Each structure stands twice: as C-alpha cells, then as structure tokens.
N, C-alpha and C positions, 0 to 999 in steps of 0.2 A: 231565368226560365221559372214557371209556379212548378211546383213539388208535384202536382197533381195532373201532371202532362207526363205521358210514359214516354221513357227512351233512357237506353242503357247510354248513349255516344256520349263520349265527352267533348267530343267537336260543336256538339248540337248545344251542349251547355255554352261553351267558348263562343259561339256565332250568336247565341242569345245575348250573350253580354256584349258581344261586340255591336250588336243593333241598340242596345239599351243604353249605352255609353257616347256621349260624343265624341269623347277620346278613342274609342275601341277599345279592344281587348288589351293594348298596351297601356291601357289606363288601369287597369286593375293588379292591385300588388299581387306580387308570387304568381303569377299565370304568364307563362311564354308561349309564342305558336310560332311554328317554322313551316315554310309551305316550300314543297318540291313538286315539280311538272316533269312528266314525260309524254311530252306531245305527241310522241308516233303511236302510241295505243291510248290516248287519252286517260291517261293513269295520273293522280294527284295523291300525295301522300302529304299528310299532314301531321304535325309530332308537335301536341299539346304537354308542356311540362307546369305541372303544379308543384309549386317551391317553398311554399310558406303555410302558416296556418290562414294567412288572411285570404290565398289563393284556393285554400281548402274549402274556405266558408263560402265565398263567392260562387265557388264551382258546384260544390255538394258532392264532390270526390275525394278520396285519399291523397295526399301527396304522393307523386309518381310521374311516370311518363304514359302517354295514351297516344299510340299511330294510328292513324286511319289511312286505309287505304282505299283510293274510290274509283271506280271504273265502270263505264257501262258496259265495257267487255267481257267484265264477270259472269253476267249473265246469258252472254252468247255463245254459241260455239266456235270459238276462236282460239285455235290450238296455240298460235303464234302469240297472241296477246296474253293467255293462260300461263305460258311458260315465262313470259317477263313478269307476271304477277307473282309467280311461283319464287323466282331469283330476288325481287325486291321482296317479299315475306320472307326469305330463307335469310337474307342480311341482315334485317331488321330483328329476327326473333334470334339472330346468334348473338346481335348485340346486346339485346334483352339479357338473354342467359348469363352473357358476360360479367354486365352489370349487376346482374343478382349472385355473383361471387360463385356461380359452378365452375368448379374448378376440377371436376371427376364425379365418380359417385353415380349413383343410380338416377336416370329421370324417370318420373311415375306420369304418363299422361291420361287425362281422365276425361272421358266423353259424356260431357254432363247431355242432361234430355230424354225424352221420350222415343223410342224408336219405333213406335208404333203409329206415333204422329208426324207426319212428313215434316212439317216446319220447322218440329223440335227435334227431328232425328239427325239434324247435322254432327252434335258430337259422338254418338255412336256411330255414324258412318264413318267419320275420322279415325275412330279406334280400330275400326276392322280392316284399316289399309295403313297400321303403323307396322313398322320392323321392329319388333319386339325382340330382346336379344338377352335378357337379363337371364334367362333359364339354359344359354348355351354358351353363355362366355370362356367357361372355364375349357370347352371343346372346340372352340374355333381352331382353324387352320392359321399357321403363322402368318400366311398370306393378309389374313383378313382382322386379326388380332389387333392389330394397330390402329385401324379405321373405324371401329364399331366401339360402342360404349354401351353399357347396361342401360336397358331401357324397357320398362313393363306398362301397360295399360290397361285400363278398365273403363267398361260403360255401367256405372251402376245403377241404373234407372232412375225413376222418379219414386219420390214417396206415395203417390198415389196408387202404386204397382206392387210396392215392396214393405210398404211400412213403416219405412226406416228413412230417417234425415240423411240425405247425401253427406251433410258434413260428418254423421257419426261413422258412416263405411269409410270415406276418405280418412278421417281422424286414426282407424280401426287400421287401414293400409299403411299409414304413415309410420305408425309405432311398430308395425312389423318389417315393413320393407326399406324403411329410415332412408327416404331419397334423398339426393340431394338438391333436388328441382322437381317441383310439380310445375306441366302444364295442363291448363282444363279449358278445353273447348265447350262453346254452349251457343244455341241461337239467341239473337237478341231483339229487342223490339226498338225501332225509330220513330222520332218525330215528324219525319218528312217523307212522302211515298215515295220520291225520289232516288233514296237511300237503301230501299228494300231490296236484298239481292245485288246490289252493286258496291258492297262496303265492307270492310275488313277491319275490325279492331282488335291490336295488341295493347295490352299494358302491363304492367310490372306490379298493379296493386290488388290484382287477386280478383274474386268475382263473387257476388250475391245472387246465386241461382233463382229467377222469376223475377228479379227487382224491376227489369222494366217493364212487366205487363202486371205490376203490383201485388205480386203473389211473393213477398219475400221469405226467404230462409235464411240459415246462417252462412254467414260468408265463407268463403276458401281464400284464407290469406293468410300471411306469416304470423298473425299474431293467433288466429285461432289455430293454425296447423304447426308453427314452430318451423316451417321451412317456405324457402320463398316459391311463391305462386305468380306464372306468368297466365294472363288470361287470352284467349282468342275468340271472338267472336265476329257473328254476320247478324245483321236485321234481317230477319224473315218475315214480321209481321207487323202491323201498324193497327192501334185499335180504331174503333168504327168511328169516333170523333174526329181523329185526324184526319181520316179519309176523306170525310164530310168537309171538316174545315179546308182542307188544301185543294177541295173540288171548288169551294166557293172563291176562296182566293183568285184561281184561274177565272173562276165565272164573271167575278166583278171587275178583273183587269180585261177580259175581253169585253164587258159591255162598256167600261170608261171608254175603249177605244173606239167600236163599231158598235154604238147604241141606235138602235133603228129609230127612225123619226116618230113613230107613233109612240115611245117611250120617254121622249125629251123633257115631257112636263115631270116626268116623275124620276129625273136623275138626283134628285137630292137625296131620295131613300140609299140609292146604291153609293153617293159620297159619303152618307153617314157609315153606312157596315164597312166601308173601306178607311174610315178613321178609327175603328175600334182596335183597341191595344188585341194582339195577337191571344194574350193568354186569357184576355176576357171573353174574345170570340169562341175560344176552343171549349171555354167552361160552360158558356151558354148553349154550344152545339151537345156539350157532355150530359148536360141536365134534361136537355129536352129529349135525346137520344136514350138516356138512360132508362126509362118506363118499358120502353119498344123492344131494346136488344139486348139489355144488361151490358155486361161488360165484356163486349165482343169484339175480337181482333180478326182481321183478314190478311190473306196472303195472296199471291199471284197464282193463275190455274196452273202454271210451268214450273210450280215450286220443285215439284220429286225432281225432274231434270236437272234444274239447277244447283237444289242440293249434292247430286252425284257429283256433279263438276267442282263444286266448292270443298267438297271432302276430299276429293282426289288434290286439289292444289295445297289444301291446307295440310294434309299427311305428309305430301310430297316435301313440304318445306319442313316438317318437324324432322322427318326424317333426315334429310340434309342438313339442317341445323345442329343435329343431336350427334350423328355420325360423322366425322370429319372425313372418312375414306368414302363418302358416297356423295358421287355428285348426278346432275340429270340424268347423263346417261345409263348411270349403273342402277336406276330404280327399278326396271323392269327385270334385269338379270336377278335382282334380289326378292321382288316381291311377287312374281309369276312363273 
C-alpha cells in the first residue's frame, strides 16, 4: 500500500500485500495471519503478527500483534451481538496484557481524541465509563479487594485545545503514577468505507495519534514511555479520496455487469479504468479533489449513536480484562 493512502489498520496493509503478491501474505517473510469466524453474529477476528524486521519493512508497522474484530453488528443496536463482541474483546485484551508482562501494578487508561468532535470522541467517552479504583484500593471491603486492580484513567485532550503534546502529558503521568501498563484508545482512519464503525483493532505496539489522517504526533509506546502500551482503536472516518475511489469501484463493477446498450461502444474506457492499479487510481482522485476540498474526511451521519455503543463495548471489555473479579453481570452493579 502506498504510504500516501490513509489507514491505521494493519489488516488493510496485510490485505494489500496479499493482493500484490501471487503467493499471498504467506509469501512475505515475518508476517503471519490467522482468521477466526463467529458465524452466529457475523464476527471475523483476524490476527496479524509481524515477527521480523523484514515483516516490519513490508507492513510499515512495528513488530508485534494486531488483532482486528470485524462485524456489521457493531454499528447496529443489537444487544446480543454487542455482548458477544465484548466477550471476544475482553479475551483478546486479557491475552495481550498477559503477553505484555502485566503481573499487577497500576493500569493507566488514556482516552485520546477531542470530545467536542463526535468522530474523534471515542477515547474520552471510553474513559468516562472506566471503573477507576487506584484512589480507593486501600479502602476496599475485603470481599472486593481480591477482584479489583488499581486502575486510573485520563482523557488529555488534543494539542489544538491544550497547547500540550499528548505524549508530554502521558509522559508526565507515567513518571508520577508509574503504571505497569498503559491502554490507549483512539479513533482511527480506514482505507475502505466498509470498515467504518464496523472494526475494532487491538495491538501491543502502541499508537501514533493522528497517523491515519496524516497528522503525525509523537508515538505512545514502550520506547517513548518505558511502559508497555496496548492500543484499541475504531476507524470512524475515511478521507474524501477513499470515498470517491470506493464509489468508483462499485460504479465500474456495476457497469461491467449491466452496461446499457447505448454505452456499449464506449466500453473500452470502463475497462481501462478497471485496469488502473488501486494506488494509482487513488492518487489521481486525491490530486483532483485536493484543490477543491483539501484534506477532507467524512463520517456516517449516525456516528454519535455508534460511538456511544462502541465506547460502552470497549469500556466494559477494559473493566473486565483488568479487574479479575468483574464479569458481564457485575458491570451495572459497579458503574451505575
């Protein structure tokens, strides 16, 4: 995938390599991919593992694990499906925290993003639903003490409203709180319209705020903070060129199958457009749109409702993965 195409998803990088190489993703040294399907709720879980420097160079992402949970039910008001997604997300998050070496100590949850901008408000909304306990650990009843762990959370805002780099805020917190683990939540950008509000990505490699929309900020990871960082993100936007590119692909596909008789003589132009490499077609569209709309990103109109559901799913998963004594039936007892 060309570097000027906006995406935060390792899965999209892997699928581009799979399309580009005759041997598929297995032909790339240092990249492994596993797929699990839950047909009852149309949930697909894909794990991409980058295991070597060769894989790191091919994927343009750090060595580590990237887990993607996809389901159209994420953006629907389907309680049963959301509970199943919470279960899967909790299990995967617990496995990542174990692999990160968290054997106790404080967990620090960071909600990245701007709470005033709905597509970017996922992180702050998750933080508002986290069961924070660090301040009460010494006063817990004996019945609860064994099942809860010290956890604290903060939504540091964005540099445009605070004047402070997010990494500077988090670094100061780390120095004072000295957490054993950081979990960072952020809204992401995707390469495909079909993944907007239908995909949750977890990784153990940290996160670079704003990377998916071309607004690079200092990365939050073990190298910059000295603490393992697990990232959770959901793509809530696509850039305008991606929107037009995907629309054109659908249009060309429809025209190739159901072309009106009046256009048969001009079929060659449609065939030529279909033969364009995806990256080249995207670049042409972006260069064409640039002077008209600039660096525009779009999001679905129901984004507010979906972000509320997503924040609930992610917060509940963090609560259960962090606090051993809390199950799905206990969440409401602690939070409301």
